[in-house]
C-alpha distance (Angstrom), angle and dihedral (degrees) to the residues before:
residue distance angle dihedral
X1 . . .
X2 3.69 . .
X3 3.80 119.8 .
X4 3.81 120.2 -167.5
X5 3.81 133.9 -179.1
X6 3.78 120.9 -159.9
X7 3.78 137.2 173.8
X8 3.73 105.5 -145.9
X9 3.75 98.7 -164.5
X10 3.85 111.0 -121.6
X11 3.75 95.0 -28.2
X12 3.81 89.0 165.7
X13 3.82 89.5 72.0
X14 3.96 97.6 55.6
X15 3.70 94.6 38.0
X16 3.87 90.8 44.2
X17 3.82 88.7 57.2
X18 3.84 92.5 52.3
X19 3.84 92.4 42.4
X20 3.84 93.8 47.4
X21 3.84 92.9 -114.9
X22 3.91 89.7 117.1
X23 3.84 127.7 32.7
X24 3.87 115.8 -132.4
X25 3.73 112.1 -99.0
X26 3.85 92.2 22.9
X27 3.76 115.2 141.2
X28 3.73 109.3 -123.2
X29 3.82 122.1 165.2
X30 2.92 120.2 -60.7
X31 3.72 100.6 7.9
X32 3.82 146.0 0.8
X33 3.95 118.8 -81.2
X34 3.85 110.4 -110.5
X35 3.72 129.4 -121.8
X36 3.74 118.0 -80.6
X37 3.82 90.6 -108.5
X38 3.93 93.1 54.1
X39 3.86 89.3 44.5
X40 3.74 91.5 50.3
X41 3.89 91.7 50.3
X42 3.63 91.4 49.3
X43 3.75 96.0 50.5
X44 3.83 90.3 47.3
X45 3.76 88.8 51.4
X46 3.84 91.7 52.4
X47 3.84 91.4 45.3
X48 3.88 90.2 56.8
X49 3.74 92.8 42.4
X50 3.71 96.6 50.4
X51 3.89 91.3 46.2
X52 3.83 88.5 51.8
X53 3.78 90.7 51.6
X54 3.82 88.0 53.4
X55 3.92 94.7 -165.2
X56 3.70 119.6 -178.8
X57 3.85 91.4 -154.6
X58 3.80 115.9 27.3
X59 3.79 123.1 -175.3
X60 3.77 113.0 -166.0
X61 3.80 126.6 -163.5
X62 3.75 124.6 -163.2
X63 3.74 88.7 25.8
X64 3.89 127.3 150.5
X65 3.67 114.4 -55.6
X66 3.76 120.9 -115.6
X67 3.93 129.1 23.8
X68 3.75 94.8 -98.3
X69 3.72 94.8 54.2
X70 3.78 94.8 42.5
X71 3.86 90.8 48.4
X72 3.80 90.9 53.9
X73 3.83 90.3 48.9
X74 3.94 90.9 52.8
X75 3.82 94.7 44.0
X76 3.83 91.1 49.7
X77 3.73 103.8 32.9
X78 3.86 105.5 26.4
X79 3.80 106.6 21.5
X80 3.72 93.3 161.5
X81 3.88 90.2 67.9
X82 3.82 131.7 70.9
X83 3.79 118.8 -137.0
X84 3.91 108.8 -129.4
X85 3.82 104.2 -133.7
X86 3.76 139.3 178.3
X87 3.87 123.8 -108.8
X88 3.80 109.7 -83.8
X89 3.78 112.9 -79.5
X90 3.92 94.7 23.1
X91 3.70 113.8 123.3
X92 3.76 125.2 -128.6
X93 3.81 89.7 -151.2
X94 3.72 91.4 -137.2
X95 3.84 128.6 139.9
X96 3.79 132.4 -160.6
X97 3.79 129.9 15.1
X98 3.82 100.7 -63.4
X99 3.90 102.6 86.7
X100 3.81 128.2 175.4
X101 3.80 122.7 -130.9
X102 3.90 138.8 176.5
X103 3.84 116.3 -141.5
X104 3.82 121.8 -171.3
X105 3.70 129.8 -169.8
X106 3.94 107.7 -102.5
X107 3.75 93.1 -123.3
X108 3.80 94.2 54.4
X109 3.76 94.3 41.3
X110 3.83 89.8 57.3
X111 3.80 86.7 58.4
X112 3.73 106.1 40.2
X113 3.84 103.6 37.2
X114 3.81 98.0 -135.3
X115 3.75 122.2 -153.1
X116 3.83 142.7 160.6
X117 3.89 121.7 -106.5
X118 3.80 107.6 -117.0
X119 3.73 110.0 -103.8
X120 3.81 93.0 -129.2
X121 3.75 87.5 57.3
X122 3.73 97.2 51.0
X123 3.76 93.2 44.7
X124 3.73 91.2 50.8
X125 3.75 91.7 50.7
X126 3.80 91.8 49.0
X127 3.86 91.7 50.8
X128 3.85 95.4 44.4
X129 3.68 98.4 91.5
X130 3.75 105.8 31.1
X131 3.80 135.7 59.6
X132 3.85 91.1 -148.5
X133 3.91 96.4 68.1
X134 3.78 122.6 67.7
X135 3.88 124.5 -150.3
X136 3.69 85.1 -123.8
X137 3.78 91.1 71.3
X138 3.76 97.9 -105.3
X139 3.73 134.5 110.2
X140 3.79 138.1 172.4
X141 3.82 126.5 -101.9
X142 3.68 130.0 -176.2
X143 3.87 110.8 -131.7
X144 3.84 132.7 179.1
X145 3.76 123.2 -112.2
X146 3.82 129.9 -176.2
X147 3.87 107.8 -130.7
X148 3.71 140.4 164.4
X149 3.82 108.8 -110.4
X150 3.78 122.4 -177.6
X151 3.71 88.6 -14.6
X152 3.79 93.7 -53.9
X153 3.81 112.2 124.0
X154 3.75 127.7 -139.0
X155 3.87 99.1 20.0
X156 3.70 111.3 165.7
X157 3.78 109.8 -123.7
X158 3.86 128.3 -177.9
X159 3.59 115.1 -135.8
X160 3.92 127.1 -173.1
X161 3.79 110.5 -136.0
X162 3.84 134.8 169.4
X163 3.79 115.8 -105.6
X164 3.83 132.6 -176.9
X165 3.78 137.1 170.4
X166 3.82 113.6 -73.4
X167 3.82 85.5 -158.7
X168 3.83 109.8 28.5
X169 3.83 112.9 -135.1
X170 3.92 112.5 -105.2
X171 3.74 113.8 -139.7
X172 3.93 116.1 -155.7
X173 3.86 116.9 -155.8
X174 3.64 123.1 -169.5
X175 3.87 137.9 161.4
X176 3.81 121.9 -122.7
X177 3.81 133.5 159.2
X178 3.66 96.5 -2.3
X179 3.93 93.9 -53.1
X180 3.69 138.3 88.5
X181 3.80 121.8 -120.5
X182 3.73 133.1 -169.2
X183 3.84 130.4 -155.6
X184 3.80 114.1 -162.2
X185 3.88 108.6 -154.1
X186 3.65 117.2 -163.0
X187 3.75 141.4 177.8
X188 3.83 104.5 -174.2
X189 3.71 130.4 -156.9
X190 3.74 116.3 -56.2
X191 3.82 123.7 -108.8
X192 3.73 87.3 -128.9
X193 3.86 113.0 121.9
X194 3.76 99.8 178.0
X195 3.84 91.9 -115.3
X196 3.71 138.6 84.4
X197 3.88 126.2 -145.6
X198 3.77 140.3 -164.9
X199 3.87 115.4 -79.4
X200 3.88 110.1 -104.3
X201 3.79 108.3 -122.2
X202 3.81 114.0 -116.2
X203 3.96 92.5 -119.5
X204 3.86 95.1 38.7
X205 3.79 117.9 109.3
X206 3.79 116.4 -124.9
X207 3.80 89.9 -121.1
X208 3.82 91.4 56.9
X209 3.65 90.5 43.5
X210 3.79 94.3 56.1
X211 3.71 97.6 37.9
X212 3.78 94.0 49.3
X213 3.85 96.8 61.1
X214 3.91 135.2 41.7
X215 3.69 86.3 -160.9
X216 3.85 93.6 59.2
X217 3.85 89.4 49.4
X218 3.79 90.1 51.0
X219 3.78 90.8 48.1
X220 3.80 91.0 49.6
X221 3.79 90.8 52.4
X222 4.03 90.5 52.9
X223 3.83 89.4 41.3
X224 3.96 88.4 52.0
X225 3.84 88.9 50.0
X226 3.82 94.8 48.9
X227 3.83 89.6 49.0
X228 3.73 94.0 50.5
X229 3.84 90.5 51.4
X230 3.89 89.9 45.9
X231 3.68 90.6 49.2
X232 3.85 92.1 48.0
X233 3.80 89.9 53.6
X234 3.80 92.1 56.3
X235 3.81 89.1 49.0
X236 3.83 92.8 54.7
X237 3.75 91.5 50.6
X238 3.85 87.0 50.7
X239 3.79 90.9 49.6
X240 3.84 88.0 58.0
X241 3.85 91.7 50.4
X242 3.82 93.1 49.5
X243 3.73 89.7 51.9
X244 3.72 91.5 51.7
X245 3.86 87.5 58.6
X246 3.80 85.5 60.7
X247 3.86 88.8 59.0
X248 3.82 100.5 40.7
X249 3.81 127.2 27.3
X250 3.92 92.6 -137.4
X251 3.89 111.5 10.5
X252 3.80 119.3 -168.1
X253 3.82 103.6 -127.3
X254 3.78 134.1 160.8
X255 3.87 124.9 -169.4
X256 3.75 117.0 -162.6
X257 3.73 144.9 150.6
X258 3.90 140.6 80.5
X259 3.75 100.9 -32.8
X260 3.73 91.6 176.9
X261 3.88 127.7 -155.3
X262 3.72 130.0 -138.3
X263 3.81 130.5 -121.7
X264 3.84 113.9 -79.5
X265 3.78 93.2 26.3
X266 3.81 99.0 173.6
X267 3.71 91.6 32.1
X268 3.77 92.1 57.8
X269 3.79 92.4 46.4
X270 3.80 93.5 47.7
X271 3.93 101.1 41.8
X272 3.70 103.5 25.8
X273 3.92 99.8 42.1
X274 3.85 91.9 -124.3
X275 3.73 117.2 154.8
X276 3.76 123.9 -115.0
X277 3.87 108.5 -96.0
X278 3.66 96.8 -131.3
X279 3.86 92.4 45.7
X280 3.86 86.8 57.1
X281 3.77 90.1 57.2
X282 3.81 98.9 38.7
X283 3.73 95.6 56.0
X284 3.86 132.7 -145.5
X285 3.69 120.4 -37.9
X286 3.91 85.7 -143.4
X287 3.77 84.5 73.6
X288 3.76 94.9 47.0
X289 3.83 97.4 171.2
X290 3.86 89.0 60.0
X291 3.83 93.4 45.8
X292 3.75 116.6 114.6
X293 3.79 123.0 -135.1
X294 3.76 122.3 -140.0
X295 3.83 117.1 -126.1
X296 3.75 90.7 -138.8
X297 3.80 98.7 47.6
X298 3.86 92.1 109.1
X299 3.98 96.5 43.5
X300 3.84 122.9 102.7
X301 3.82 109.9 -91.3
X302 3.79 88.5 -125.6
X303 3.78 87.9 64.4
X304 3.78 99.1 45.5
X305 3.70 101.8 94.7
X306 3.89 132.6 97.8
X307 3.90 103.1 -179.6
X308 3.79 142.9 23.2
X309 3.84 115.1 -126.2
X310 3.80 124.0 167.5
X311 3.74 105.2 -146.6
X312 3.81 111.8 -141.9
X313 3.78 91.5 -160.6
X314 3.76 96.1 48.2
X315 3.92 107.1 25.3
X316 3.85 90.1 168.0
X317 3.86 91.2 64.8
X318 3.75 115.7 103.7
X319 3.82 103.5 -98.2
X320 3.86 91.8 -143.1
X321 3.77 103.6 89.6
X322 3.77 139.1 174.8
X323 3.84 109.5 -119.3
X324 3.75 102.5 146.5
X325 3.86 118.0 64.1
X326 3.67 145.2 175.8
X327 3.86 119.6 -154.6
X328 3.79 130.6 174.6
X329 3.76 141.1 -170.3
X330 3.91 124.0 -102.4
X331 3.89 86.7 -105.7
X332 3.71 87.2 76.5
X333 3.82 96.6 52.2
X334 3.76 126.0 96.7
X335 3.83 90.6 -91.8
X336 3.76 94.7 43.7
X337 3.74 130.5 99.2
X338 3.78 103.9 -132.6
X339 3.83 114.8 123.4
X340 3.89 84.7 -124.1
X341 3.72 124.0 54.5
X342 3.80 139.9 174.1
X343 3.71 119.0 -122.0
X344 3.73 125.9 -151.7
X345 3.76 110.7 -77.4
X346 3.83 92.7 16.8
X347 3.91 94.7 121.4
X348 3.93 123.2 74.1
X349 3.69 145.0 153.2
X350 3.88 107.2 -117.3
X351 3.84 94.2 -124.2
X352 3.89 95.1 144.7
X353 3.95 95.5 49.8
X354 3.83 90.0 44.0
X355 3.82 96.2 50.3
X356 3.80 93.8 42.8
X357 3.90 89.6 52.6
X358 3.81 89.3 48.4
X359 3.80 92.0 48.8
X360 3.79 88.0 52.3
X361 3.77 101.8 43.2
X362 3.83 104.5 20.8
X363 3.82 136.5 -87.6
X364 3.79 111.6 -71.1
X365 3.74 94.9 23.8
X366 3.83 96.5 109.0
X367 3.88 112.4 35.3
X368 3.78 148.2 -66.7
X369 3.81 87.3 -102.7
X370 3.67 133.4 65.3
X371 3.78 122.6 -143.7
X372 3.87 127.4 -106.8
X373 3.79 120.7 -149.1
X374 3.68 137.6 -176.4
X375 3.78 129.9 -170.9
X376 3.77 116.8 -131.8
X377 3.80 113.4 -155.6
X378 3.84 126.7 -157.4
X379 3.85 108.9 -113.6
X380 3.74 111.7 -119.0
């Protein structure tokens, strides 16, 4: 059983042109809708690419917004898949045009009865064991602001504000091999801060870079705020997972998706005492049974990247970064008891399929992200 996560980069725009939702040439954030010919070619490239990947379960980020539009996309482009949807009238609690969806091969869906965990249930579970998360899907975060205090400009002030998911995680649940399995699909908060800043020179110290520009200092405050919110989203998902361990001794859970990362990743972790995002999700090694494994842990470091991003704060940092992840509970390891398990070498970034598709259809026709896959093997 192949499980794949992929960020399809504003797929709503191109599919919207073909479906009539968006007029070619229309200015829609953050770009202009392409011509029908360009949109047609991109959708054809994506059709061929996803057929080549041949995932049994596919989680797509930045997919068409709204159930009606996504259903039309699947029926037209990927008819061999079922779109996993909520009961009529249930909200997906997702804003914007970058929606998240689970697709499952029809033959598999007929066997495993897939469904999505109701959002009120997952929110209640996340809130159950902590005072900081509310059942309405909100929680408080302390974020920095630069304010004028007593006539002094740019005083850093910590303000507590409410935060919630812009794109609520969607949790797929299905039955296989006598056990229940959950796949938590997430597209966490964007690194976008709403501001640009001067490029840091390669030989410029970070202190000189910060002190030399008020714009840089303001940007760092906004980047800090964005990263605090991003980290809190990962912590909320972790709270749900921890609560699930109070219901089952060894739950079979996968977390995947575009988990994002803000500008100045290492700088923020080093200088602002912010936790590493993935560590927030993986949990503490002191509670080894609850620790999540990473599907790419045994892959060469040169292959563990899914996007290229030149960091203006840290230009010396390698621009090949890992934004898309698949993690899984100990139940799915060799020594676990889940009916599905992950063998050594089962996880990979789909570099070959991605580059073959780009060679055929043209660079930039797919996405700015590469998919991550893992093979789940039935336990003998």
